[in-house]
N, C-alpha and C positions, 0 to 999 in steps of 0.2 A: 313724523310723527308730529302730531300738531299737540299743543299743549292744552286740555282740558280741564277747568276749574267746575270742582263740583258745589252747587250751591244750597243754599239752606230753603227749606220750603216756602218762607216769607220772600225772600229776594226771589225767587224763581217765578213767584206770582206778579210780583214788581215788573219783572220784565215782561211779562206777558201782555201787562197792562199799556206798556208802551211799543212805538214803533222799535225796529232793530236799527235804524239810521244809526251809525257812527261804529257799528261793531264789524269785526271780518267776516267775509263772505267764503263759501268753498265752492267746488267744482267737484263731483262724483265721478271716482274712477272704479268702477266695479271690478274690473280686469287686475287682480292682483300681478299678472307679468308686465301688464302696463304702468302700475305704479311702482313698481320695482325698476324697471327702466329708467322714469322720472327721479327716482330719488337715486340712482346710479350715475344721471347728469347733472344732480344738485338743482335739478327743479322743485322737487320734494325732498322733504326730509324726515328724518325718526322712522316708525317701524310703520310696515302696510298696514292702512286704516281705510281704504275704500275712499279718500278724500285727498285733494291738493287744493291747499290756497289758491282762490283767483287770481288773487294778485300776484303769483308766481308765475303763471302762464299765461297772462292775456298781451303781453308782450313779447314772448318767444316767437322769432322769425325762423330757426331753423331748429327743425327735429328729427335726429336720425335713428330709429329704433328698430333696426334689422334684426332678423333672426333671433326675436325673442319668446315664439311661440304666443303671441296676443291673439286671442281671441275677439274681443271686445275692444274698441276704440271710443267707446264712450266717454266723453269728458274731452274730446278733440275740436267740439264745438266753442271751448271757451278760450281755443288758442285763435283769437280773431286777427291776429299779425300776422299768422304763418306764412312765410312764403315757400320755404321749403321742405317737403317732408318725404321721409325714406323709410319705406317699411316693407323692402323686399328679404334677399337672403343676405345671410351675412358671411363673410370673407370667400366670397362667389362658392359656398357649400350650400348645395338645394336641402340638406337635413337640419341647416340651421335659417328656420324660416318662422313665419307668422301664419295663423289660421283663421283670418280674418273672411265672414260671409256675408260681412254689409260694411258700408263705410260711407257715414254723413259727413261731408264737406262743404254743405250749403253755406254754414257760417263762414267759411276760409276763404271770404272774397280776394284777399290777396294772395293765395297760394299760385306760385309761377313754378315749381318744380314738384312734381310726383311720382314716388318711385314705389309699386304696391307689386311688384311682381311676384310669383310665386305663393298667391294665396287662395283662397277658397270663392273669390268674386265671383256672384252670377249675373250683375248687374250694379251700375254706378252711375250715379246724379252727377253732372259736373257742370250744370249748365249756370249755376251761380259764380264757376271759379273763371270767367273772363280773361283774367291776368297771365291764363296757365300757358307758359311757354315749353315745357318737356314733361312729357307723359308717357311714363315707361309702365305697362301693365299687361306684361307677358305672362304666359303659364298661368293663367286663372278659368274660370270657367263662363265668360261672357258669349253670351250669344248675340248680344247686340252692343253697340257704343255708339253714344251720340258726341260729336264733338264740335258740331255746328255753333254754339256758344264762344268755341274757343279758338275765335279767328288769331292768336298771338303765337299760337304752335308754331315751333321751328321743328320739333322732336317729338314724334309720334311710333313706339313700340306697342304693339299689342298681337306679338306673334305668339304659338300655341293656345289658341283660345277656340271657340265653338261659330266664329262670325262668318254668314253667308253675304253679308253686305256692308260698307262702310262709304259714308260719304262726307269726304273730304274737300268737298268744292270751297267750302268757305275757308280753308285753311290755307290761304293762299302764300304765308310766311315760311311753310312747311321745307325744310331743306333735306330731312331724314326720315325714312318711313321703314318702317320693318312690320311685316303682317306675314310672315311666313307659316305654314303648319295651322291654316283656319280652311273656311270651305268658301272660299270668296269665289263667284262664280264671274263678278266683272271688277274693275277696278278704275275709275274715272280720275286722270291726273291732269285733266286740261286745264285746271287752273294753278295747278302747282308747279309754276313756271320757275320758282327757286331749288326745284328739288335737285340735290345734288347725290344722295346716295338710296339706293332703294332695294329692298329685298323682300321679294313678294313668292319665293319658292315653295313647293308645297301646297298648292291651292287648287283651284279647280277653273283657272281664267283659260280662254279658250281666245281671248284675244288682248293686246294690251298697247295700247297708243301712247307713245312716247314723242310724238309729233311736238307738243310745246314745252316737253321738259330738254330745252337745249343746254343746260349747266348740269346734267347728266353728267357722272363721272364713275359712278361705282353701281351696276347691277347685277344683280342674284334672281332668276325666273326661271329656273328648271324645276322639272317635277310638275309641271302645270300639262294643259292640252292645247297650248298656241300652237297655230299652224302658220301663221306667218308675223313676223316681228322686223319691225323698220327703225335701224338705226339713224339713220342717214343724218336726222337733224340731230343729233348728239354728238359734235364733234371730238368732246372732251372727255368721250368715254374711255376710262384706262382699263377698268376690269369688268369683265363681260361674261355671265355663266347662264345659258341658254339650254342647257343637255336636260334631255330625259323630256322632249318634248314632239309635236307632230311636224313641227318646219320642216319646208320643203326648199326654201330659196333663201340667202341671206347673205345682204350686200351691208359689207363694213369697208368699202372704198375711200367713204370719207371718216372712218376712224383712224387719223393718223398716229394717235397718242397710245393707241390701245397696245396693251402689253399682255396680258392675261386673256385669253379666248378657251370658253369649254361650252363645246355644242355639241358634246358625245350623245349618242342614242336620239337622233333622230332621225330624218329621211332626208337629207341634202345629197343632191347630187353633184353638186359642185360649189367650190369654194375657192374664192379668188383674195389671195391674201398679198398681191404684189405691192399695195399701196402701204401695208401694215408696217411701217420701217422699224418700230421700236416693239413688234413683238418678241418676247422672251419665254410664253408658255401657248402651246396650240393643242388642246386635245379634240379630238373630231374623229375618234372612234366609233365604231359601231353605226354608221352611217350609210348611203346608197352609193358614196361617191366612185365616180367615174374620172372626176379631174380635181386636181390638187395643184394647186400653182403658191408655192412659197418663194417663188423668185423674186425677193425684194430687197436686195443688195444688201443687206443687213442678216443673213442667216448665222453668222458666228453669236449673235444674241440669243438664237433659240436654243435654251439649255434644258429644256423639258416638253417632251413630246409623244402622243399615241396617234397615230394613223391607223391602227389596224382594224381588223373588222369590217374593211370595206372591199368585199368580194371582188367586186369589179374594177378596182383601181389597181392598175399595173404600171403606172408611171407617176413619179412625182416630181413637178417641175422645180429645180432648185437653183441657188447661184453656183454652186458646183459640187460636182456630181462627186470629185475624191473628197471634198470636205464632208458631205454628208453621208459617204459611204463609208468615213472614217469614224465619224462622231453619234450619227442615228442610225446605227445598224439596228438596234433593239426598237425604234418608235414604227418598223413597217412591217409588213408581212412580208416573208421570204419570196411572193410572188410578185411583188412591187419593185420598181426599180427606181433610183433617182438618175434625174436627168435634168441637161441645163436648157436641154428643147426638147418637149414629149411632142412636138408638132412634127416634127422631123419622121420622115418614115423609118421602119426597122430595116436596118443593112448588116451584109455577113461580115462577120469579122476580117479584118485585114491578113493578108499573107505576107511575111518577112522572108526573105531568102536572102544570105550572105556568103561569100566565098572569101578565102585569103588564109588557111593557114600558111605559115610561113616561119623562116626563120630569122633570128636577129641577134642584132650584137650590142651589148650594153653600151650607153652613151650617145647612141645615136637615135633618131626616130624613125618611125616606120607606120604606114598607113595601116590600118587595123584591117581593113577588108580591101581584096581587089576588086573585088564587084558586090554590090547591093541593090535589093529590089524591094517595093512593097507592092502588092497587087490590093486593089482595092475597091470596094465597091462603086460604081460611078455615081451613085449617090452620095456617097461620103468622099470629100476631096482632101479634107485635112483634119487633123488631129491635134491633141495638146501639145505633144511632142516625143520624142525618143531618149529613150535612156539607155545608155550603153556603160556597162558596170563590168569590173575584173572580178568576175565570178568565183575564180577559182586562182591559187599562185599567187595573191596578190602583195605585195611589199610597202606597207605604208610608209610614207614620208620618201619614197624613193622610186616608185612607179606613179605614171602620170599620164592622163589621157586630156588631149587638148586641140580644138579646132584649128588647123593651119589655114592659112590665108582668109581670115576671120573676114575681110573686105569684102570678099566675094560672095558673102553669105550676108547679106543684109537685113534677111527677115526672121534670124533667129539668132540667139543668144545662147552662151553656155553658162553653167555653172558645174563647178569640180567640187564634191564632198571628199574630201580627203581620208574620211574614217570609213565611207561606205567603200570607196573606190570606186566612184559612181560618178559619171558625166553627163549630165540633163541639158537637151538641146530644145528650148520651146520658144515661145514666140514674144517679142521685147515689148508687146503690147498687153500681153496675159490672155491671147485670144487662141484661135486655132493656127496651125502653123500649114502649108499645102503639103501634101505628099512629096510632091516633086522636091520642094525646097529641102525637106528631112532627108531624102534620098541623098541629093547632093552634098549636102553638110556632112553624113556619115561617111560619104566615100572620101573626104578631107580630115577626117579623126587621125590623130597619129599619136601613139604611144611612144613613151620614152622613161629612161632608166637610169637615174645619175650614178650608179654605182658599176664602177668598174669590174667587180666580183659577183656581179649578179649573173642568177642561175636559175633554170627552171623552165617551167612553162607558165604563160598566161593565157587563162581563158577570158574571151570578151561577150558578154549576154548583150545583145542588142533587142530592144523590147519595147512595144507602143507605150503600153501601159507603166506607171511609175512603180510597181512592184517588182520587186528583184527575181530574176531567173535564173535557174541554175541547171546549166546542160546536162548535166549527167541525170538530173530526175525530172525534166524537163515541166518542173512544177514552177508556183509562182508564190513569193513570201511577200507578205507587208505585215510592216510593223505598224499596231494601233494604237496611239497613247491615250491612255484613260487613267489619271493618279486615283489612286487607291481602289480598282475595281478589283472583284472578288473574282478566284479562280471560276467558280458557276456560273457567275454574269460573262467572263470571258468568253468562256466555252459555248453560251447561247449566242451571244453577239456574233462570234467567229461563224458559229454555223448558220446565221442567217444571213451572212455576206455572201456576195455574188463578185465574181470577175471575169467581164468577157461571157459568161453563161457559166462558169466553174463555181461548186460551191465549194465555201470555205470550210475551215476547220481548223482549230489549235494545232502547231505545227507538231509534226513527230520528225523527230531528227535520227537518221540512219547509218550517216556517214558524217567524217572528218570535215569533209569540204562544207557540206549541210549545215555541220555545227559552226563552221566559220561564218558562213554567209549570214546566219542568222542571229548569229553572238558578236562576234568581233566588227564585223561589216555593216551591222543593222545600225539604223537611227535610233534604237530606242531598246529598253531591256524588259521582258515581261514575262507573261506565263505562255508554256507551251503544254503540248498535250498529254504528259505523264503523271501517274498518280501510283500510289499501293494504299489507297483507301479501302479496297476489297479486301487485300490481305496485305498486312504489316511488313513492311521491309521487300515485299516481292513487286517490283516495280513494273507496269506494264503501259502501253500505249493505249489510251479509252478513248480517242476521236480519229477521223480520217477512217480510211481504208485500212490501218493498222490497227483497229479497235479490239482490245483483247488480247493484244499479243504483247509477250516479254521484250523488255526493251534490252536489246544486245547489245548494240552500241549506246553508250553513256561517254558521258563528258562532265562528270561531277568535279565541283571546287572540292578544294583540299578540305578533308572533314565532312565532307558531305555526303549522302545525304544524313542527317544526323536525327532527324524525328524529334524535333524539339517543340513540344505544346501541339500535339497534334499537327504535325506537317507533314500534310499528305500529296501534295501537290509540287510540280517541277516548275521550277522559275529560273531564268535566263539571270544572275548574278549581276549586279550594278557594278560598271567598269572603276576599279580602283579596289574592289573588293576579291583578294586572290586571284584568280586564273582568270583571265581576259577572256570572255564569252562563254565561260564555265557554269555551271548549273547549280542550283541549290534548291533545296525542299522549304516550302513554306505551308504556313496555314491556309486554309480557304481564303482568309482574309488578309495574309501577311499583316505586316506591321502598319498598326492603325496611327501611328507618330508621324505626321506631316514631316516630311524632309528625311526621315529614316533611309537608309541603304536599303533594307528590306522592305519598304512599300513598295507594293507595284506599281509601275510607271504607265502600265499596257498589258498588250499581247502581243503576238505572232501569229497571225493567219497564213496558211497554207491554202493554195489551190492547186489541184490538180490531182488525178488519180482515182478519184470518187470512181462506184460503178455506173455504166454507160455512160460516161463522157470520154470524149475524144479528145486528144491535147490539140491544144490551140496552136494556131501557127504564128503567133503574134511575136516572138523572139526568134533569134537566131542566135548562132555563135560562131566565134571562128578563134583561133589562138595563134600564139608565136611561140617559137620555142628559141631558148639560147642554147645553141649548138656548142656542146662541151667535147673535147677528145679526151679520151681516160688512156693514159698510157697503161701499157702492163708492166710488172716490175724489171727494173734493169738488169740486164744480162750480169752474169757473173764475172768479175774482174778477170784477165789475164795477166802474165807475166812478161814483161819485156815488151810485146807486140801480139797485133792479132786484131780480127775483124769481131763485128759485133752485129747482133740481129734484134732490132725494135721492133714491140708490138703495140697497137693502140684500138680501141674502140672508140666509137661516136656517137653522136644522137641521130637517128634514124633520118636519113636522108642529105646527112652531112657529108663532105669529102675530108678526110683526112690530109693534111699536107706536113711536110717534116722540113726544120728550116736550122741554119746555122746561127741564128741570131735569136734574140727575145725579142725585138723589135724590126723590123724589115729583115735586111739577110737575103741570104741567097735559099730558093727553093731546091731544095736536096730531091725531093720524092715526094708522091703520092701515094696514095692507101693505106690499107692496115698493116703492112710490115716495111720496114726499112734495113739495108744491112750497109755498114758502113766499108771503106775501105781500109787496108792495114793501117792501123795509127799506132804509136810507139809512146804516147803520153794520154794522160785522162783528156776526154773532150766530152763537152756538153751539146746536144742538140734539141732541138724544140720542136713541139708538134701542137696543131689547133684543128679546130674544126671550120675552121671559116673566119674566125673572131678572133682577131689578133691579139685582143684587151684580155684572153681567155688562153692565149698559149702557155703552154706546161713544160718544163725542161725536163729530158733526161741524161743519163749520164753513163757513158762508157769509161769504165775504167779500167787504166793501163798501171800495174804495180811494176817497179823495180826490184830485181834480185840484189840484196845485199852482199859486200865484200865480205871475206872471211875475218870473222871478231877479233881484236886487239886488246890482250889482256891490261887491267891498268897496271899492273907491275909484274915483274919476270916471275915473283913466289910470295905468298905469303907466308905469316906465322902468327904462332901465338903462344903465350906463356900459360902453361897450363890450360886444362879442358874450358870451352868456351864457345861463345859464338864469333865468326869473323865474316867481316864485310869485305867482299871481293868484287870485282868489278870489272866489264868488260864491254867494247863499243863496235860500232861497224858505222859506216858509210849512210844509211838509212835504215829505218825500222825499228825492230826492238832484240832482245837477246833471251832466248831461252836456255836454262840453266840444267844439265843433265849430269847422272852419277856414270853413266859409261860415255866410251867414245863413240858407239854408235846404237842406234836403237834406243830403247827403254822409253820413259815417260819423263816430261818437263818436272824438274821439282819446282821450278820458279820463272816466272817472266819478269824481265826490267833489266837494264844496264847493271843495276847496282844490285848484289844479292847478301843478302845477311844468312850466315849457315844456319842451322840448329846447333845444338852444343857438339862440340867433338872432341875428342880426349885423344886421338892417333893421328899421325898423318893421313891427309885426305887429298884426293883430287877430283875436281869438276871439271865440266865441258861446257864452253860456251857454242852456244848455235845463234846465227843471224836468223831473223825472219822477219818479212815486210810485207804485210798482209796476205799470207798465204804463201809467199814468193820466199823459199828458203835455199839458204846456201848450205849445203851437206857439209862441208870441212867445219869440225869442231874444232876449238882451241882450248888445249888443256890448261888448268889453273892448278898450281898445286900449292896447299898450305900444309907449314911443319908446326908440329906440336911440342914446343919445350917444358921441362920440368923447370920450375922456378927455385932458388936456394930454398931449404927447409930451415925454419928459425922458430923458435917458441917464446912466449910471451915471459916476464918475469915482475916480481913486485921482492925489492930489497929493502931492508931495514939499512939506516943511516944513523949511526951516534952523533950526537949534538956536538960539534966543534970537531969531525972527523971527516977522514977522505975516504970512497970507496971508490973501485976500480969495477965499472959496466965494460961488460963484454958480449959483441954481437953472434958469438957463439960458433961461426962459420968461418973458415978460412979460404984463404984465395981468391978472395971477392974484393971488389969494391964497395966503399962503405961510405956511407954520407948521414953523420950523425945531427940530431937535431940541435946538437950546441955547437955546429961546424965543424968538429973533428972527423978525419977522415981514415982513421984507423981501426984495427978492428977492436981496440979497449980505446975508454976513455976514461979519465978521472973525473969523479964528481962531489962537492963538498954541500950540496944542499940538496934537500928535498926537490921531489917534483916527477913529473911524466916524461920520461925521454926515450924520443924512436931513433933508429937508425936502419936506413933502405941499404939494404945487401944485394948488390947487383951483380950476378955471373958475368963472367967474359965473352965479349962476342964471338961468335954471330948471334948466340943464344939472346945475352942482353935483358935476362930476365931477373926481375927484382921483386925481394919480399921485405915487408916493415915488419922489425921487431919493436914491441912496444915494452918498456922497462919502468917500472912504477917505484919510485925510491922514496920511501918514507922516511923521514927525518926526527929521530926520536930522543927527547931531552932525558934527562937523570931526574927522577922523579924525588919531590921533596914532600914531607909528612908535614900537615899543616897544624893536626890536634888529634888528640885520642879522645873518644867519649867512652867512659867506664859506667855503666849500670850492673852493678853486679858482677856476674860473673861473664857478662855479655859486652865485647869491645868492639867499637867502631872504628875506624883506620880511616883517617879523611886526609887525602896529598891535594897540593894546592892546585894539581891539573891533572885531572882524569884520563885515561887513555885506555882503550884496550888491550895494549901491550903491556900492563904493570900487573904483577903480582905480589900478594902481601903474605905475612907469617909473622906468629909472636911466638916460635921459638927456633927461628933460624935456619931449620930444618925442611919441615913441611910447608911448601908456598900453593896458595890459592888464587884464583881469579878474583873471588869476594872480598871486601874489605870489612865482612863482617864476621867476628869469632865468638862462639859460645863453649859455655862451661871452662872458662881461663882459670887457672889455679890462682889463689889468693897470694898477695905478696908483690914484690917487686918485680915486674916482667919487662921485657923490650919487645917492640914492635920492627917490623922487618918491612920493608917496600922495594923493589928493583923493577927494572926493565929485562923482559925475557929472554933478549938476545944478547944480554951481557953488556948493556952500554952505564951500568952503573946502577946503585940505589941510596937509600936513607933508611938510619935507624932513629929509635927514641923510646926512652924507658917510661913506664907508668906503673901504677901500682892497681892490685885489685884487692878490695877489702871486702872479706867473706865475714858476716855475720851469721854464726850458728842459729837455727831455727829452735832448738832446744838443747838442753844438756841433762844430765844424771848424776848430782854428786851423792853417787852412795858407794865410792870407794872399790868400784870393782876395776881401775885404770881404764875405764872406757867413757870417753865424754864427762869426765869428774868435774870439769872447768869449763867455764864459759870466758872464751876470749874472740877478740876481733882480728882474723888473720890479715897481715900486712899493716897494721897500726904502727908497726915497729918503723915503718920508713917514715914515719910523722913524728918526730920528736914533740912536736907541742901537741901532739893530739892528746883529747881529753873525752872520757866516756862515763857519764853519768847513768846510774841504772835506779828505777823507781817500781815501788809496787803500782797497783792497779787504782790505789788511791791517793797515787803521787808523791807519796813518801819516799825521799833519798835514801837510797840502801847500800849504793857503792860508788866510790869513783874509782876508774882507771888512766893510767896514765903511763906515761914511758917508765917509770920505777915500778909500777904496779899493773901489770898488763891481764891478770885474771881475775875470774870471781869464782868463789867455790860454792854458794848459795846459802850462805850466812849472814846474820845480820849481828855486829857486836858478839860474833864467835855463836852465835845461835842458829841453829839450821832452820830455813824458812821453808813453809810451807808449799807444796806443788801451786803452780798458778802460773799465770802468765804476768811477765816483767815488759817493762818499757825502758828504753836507752835512747841517750841523743848523743852524738859522736859530732866533737867540733874540733877539726883538724888543726885549723889556725884562723885569723880573721880575715881572710882573703876568699873563704869557701864556705859554702851553706853548712847548716848544722844538718847531719843525716839523723833521721829518727826512724824507730821499729818497735817491734817486739817480738819477743822470743819466749819459751814456756819451760819452767822448771819440773822436771818429772822425778817424784821418787819412786 
């Protein structure tokens, strides 16, 4: 907003008479969006008023006003020093743009950079902008563009317009040119020798001459009508896209830096990339190729390719067939093959034959073949190598294949893979090895096992290719590493691969030895051909000849399959996760976390068994068997002496031998049975099937008959009913105990027998036995049961300071008192527990123990007597349950509390119940009558305190309810007749106070006078 002063008419008239020199000048900005942009940039201020101070814009050098919906840029002519102008889209959003149809920059002669893409311009005049270096005018409606005056241009972008021609011969500084999506029919680049990047795709070009553009590094020319394109003068070219043209030949031998080549959808018949050692991407699909040479020594750099839709392309020449078959299976058609020499004539596959099924003794070495031949096409005298795998029975860490006499085979080297159990025999130079050298080497390959206890059979698969061969299926198996590959991609890649003419498929596993070969012994873990995607929980093989069949044999890991997150595809579990070589179910992608155990690492391809295929003979097998003799059960033992017959079976083809020692020894016989001579001691014999290390022992057991048992004692006895431990022994074996002289059932086995409880004389019989050899003579063992003396425990009182005689109670015995006496009786003068052991005379000598508890009882002493009305409590100095109490000397009781004791002088008694003495003490019971009736009827006419006579100093004072002293009683006057000063008092309640003496408290209460 500019400040406007409203002038008086006379002032205005004055101004009109004079020039405006010295007053502010303005530039018209009719487009409000343009002015708002200037306000936002601080170039203008205030509200929108269609003008801006010219002084504010004349020195502006940079103006970025993209995406403002500006339709009219009138006013830009005042930005006379402008060097950089941006009018395109904002934030890379084509919906945030401007809408210019015209653009007048004739005043902006210092302009160096202009960006006006995504407008509605149909024409533009840049003739005055001779300083222009960068022009971006993409996505307008231009049909022509004159840049002949812009000789300083280094960057020119005018894509997505309607140009049919362009003259850039004057723009010799040009380094970047983008003109795609126009209608250009020609493009003269002969003067643009500094050009580095060119994008001219989607035009109508039929020719493109790049001979003068030696600096060119980036070229996209696809979707034109070019028939030939020469890039031999562009040695720095790194990115080249000429797809969808009509090119018939392409020479890129000079472009050694080239990393990306896209020449799809042309008419190329041959493409030689042998010089392009930096190539990472090659897209040459949909051509007429019959020859494709990728043998550049750097095939490992190529990570993206498409060679498909070249129907006549049958052979693609590469650095390494195995590498390409492993990593590029999806790049080609199944009808094409990879070869390191496509010029060599087709040959028949070699035929491998081997013999040599043998017996083997552990910890030795043995050649794996007795004969080996390779019959091959005369035109093919060599191959990459021979691979020998222990395909079944492999014991990792113990089994070993090695080339003996390696010095005799200078043309080969060996490599042992302990995980796969596989020996590779290849060339030391990395080339091919003559079949004759391979045959000689295989004949010198030996097997060994370091364990003395090894057993079983080892099958050796000998194959020309590097795929694993399993004789039981006659199929080949190859693990293809591919980190993160999906199951569906792995299935497609497997089915696109071939192996010596056999079509591949994701492996189907039908047996345990197949599972071991592709699981435990594989070089990696990955996808196999099982799925339950069709019916959840119903796992089927969906690849190869078994496609559609239910998986009868499975080797799932613990807790698998668990169908977590749409896990419908079978995968061999990574080592270290559960059971080695087992399976788990994963989703189509598996884990997407790099390095996760459940991220797919590749897939296993199986070759063989497809309809119409004949088995290859590029593999053969032999086996060794470790002979083992299996003896039957040892014969039954005999008693004292006899002969024995042993039996044994052995591995087929082995000879069973019998020996008298575990090592060495004398050969006693051969065959499945052996009968010993008569022997009288236990003897061990040994049997093997040809391997001393596997020799096994058998035993002929001779047991001796024991002697007649001898009892531990002539007889046993027990005092009263109870268990008795008896014993007997023999020279050998053990003792069986019976309750009868002959026959019967043993009640116990062992030299020492603890009988059950018996209460009368009993005889047991001991029989000696030694492992079934029995002495029939039983030895009787007698047990006598005696009755012990009968005694009775007692509890006796003992008066204090007196003596009591204790008596055992049974005569004619021996005695042992706890106080040391040995007579039937003993005197004691102290309380306590005394025992006496009473023992009957020999031979019984049975003892019984009598316990006598002597309770020492003191004479009781009265401590005090509490009297409360007629309730009396007698307290003694030491309470005991054997004391009793009385207040009349006749009737005694256990309780020391008495009720309703008569008034007056009384006597308390306490004594010990058994007569040990007692104590007495007098006490007085004072009885205060609750009422009296002084009506001269001789009943209750006087009120007196019973027992008061026993206290000569006692005095009773009587008050009425108002506290008036009415009468006093004492030893000389102990009754009250209900009068006061001889006048009868009215019926009422009266209060008394009894003072016995100065040592006892005053007793207070009240009573009623009744009339």
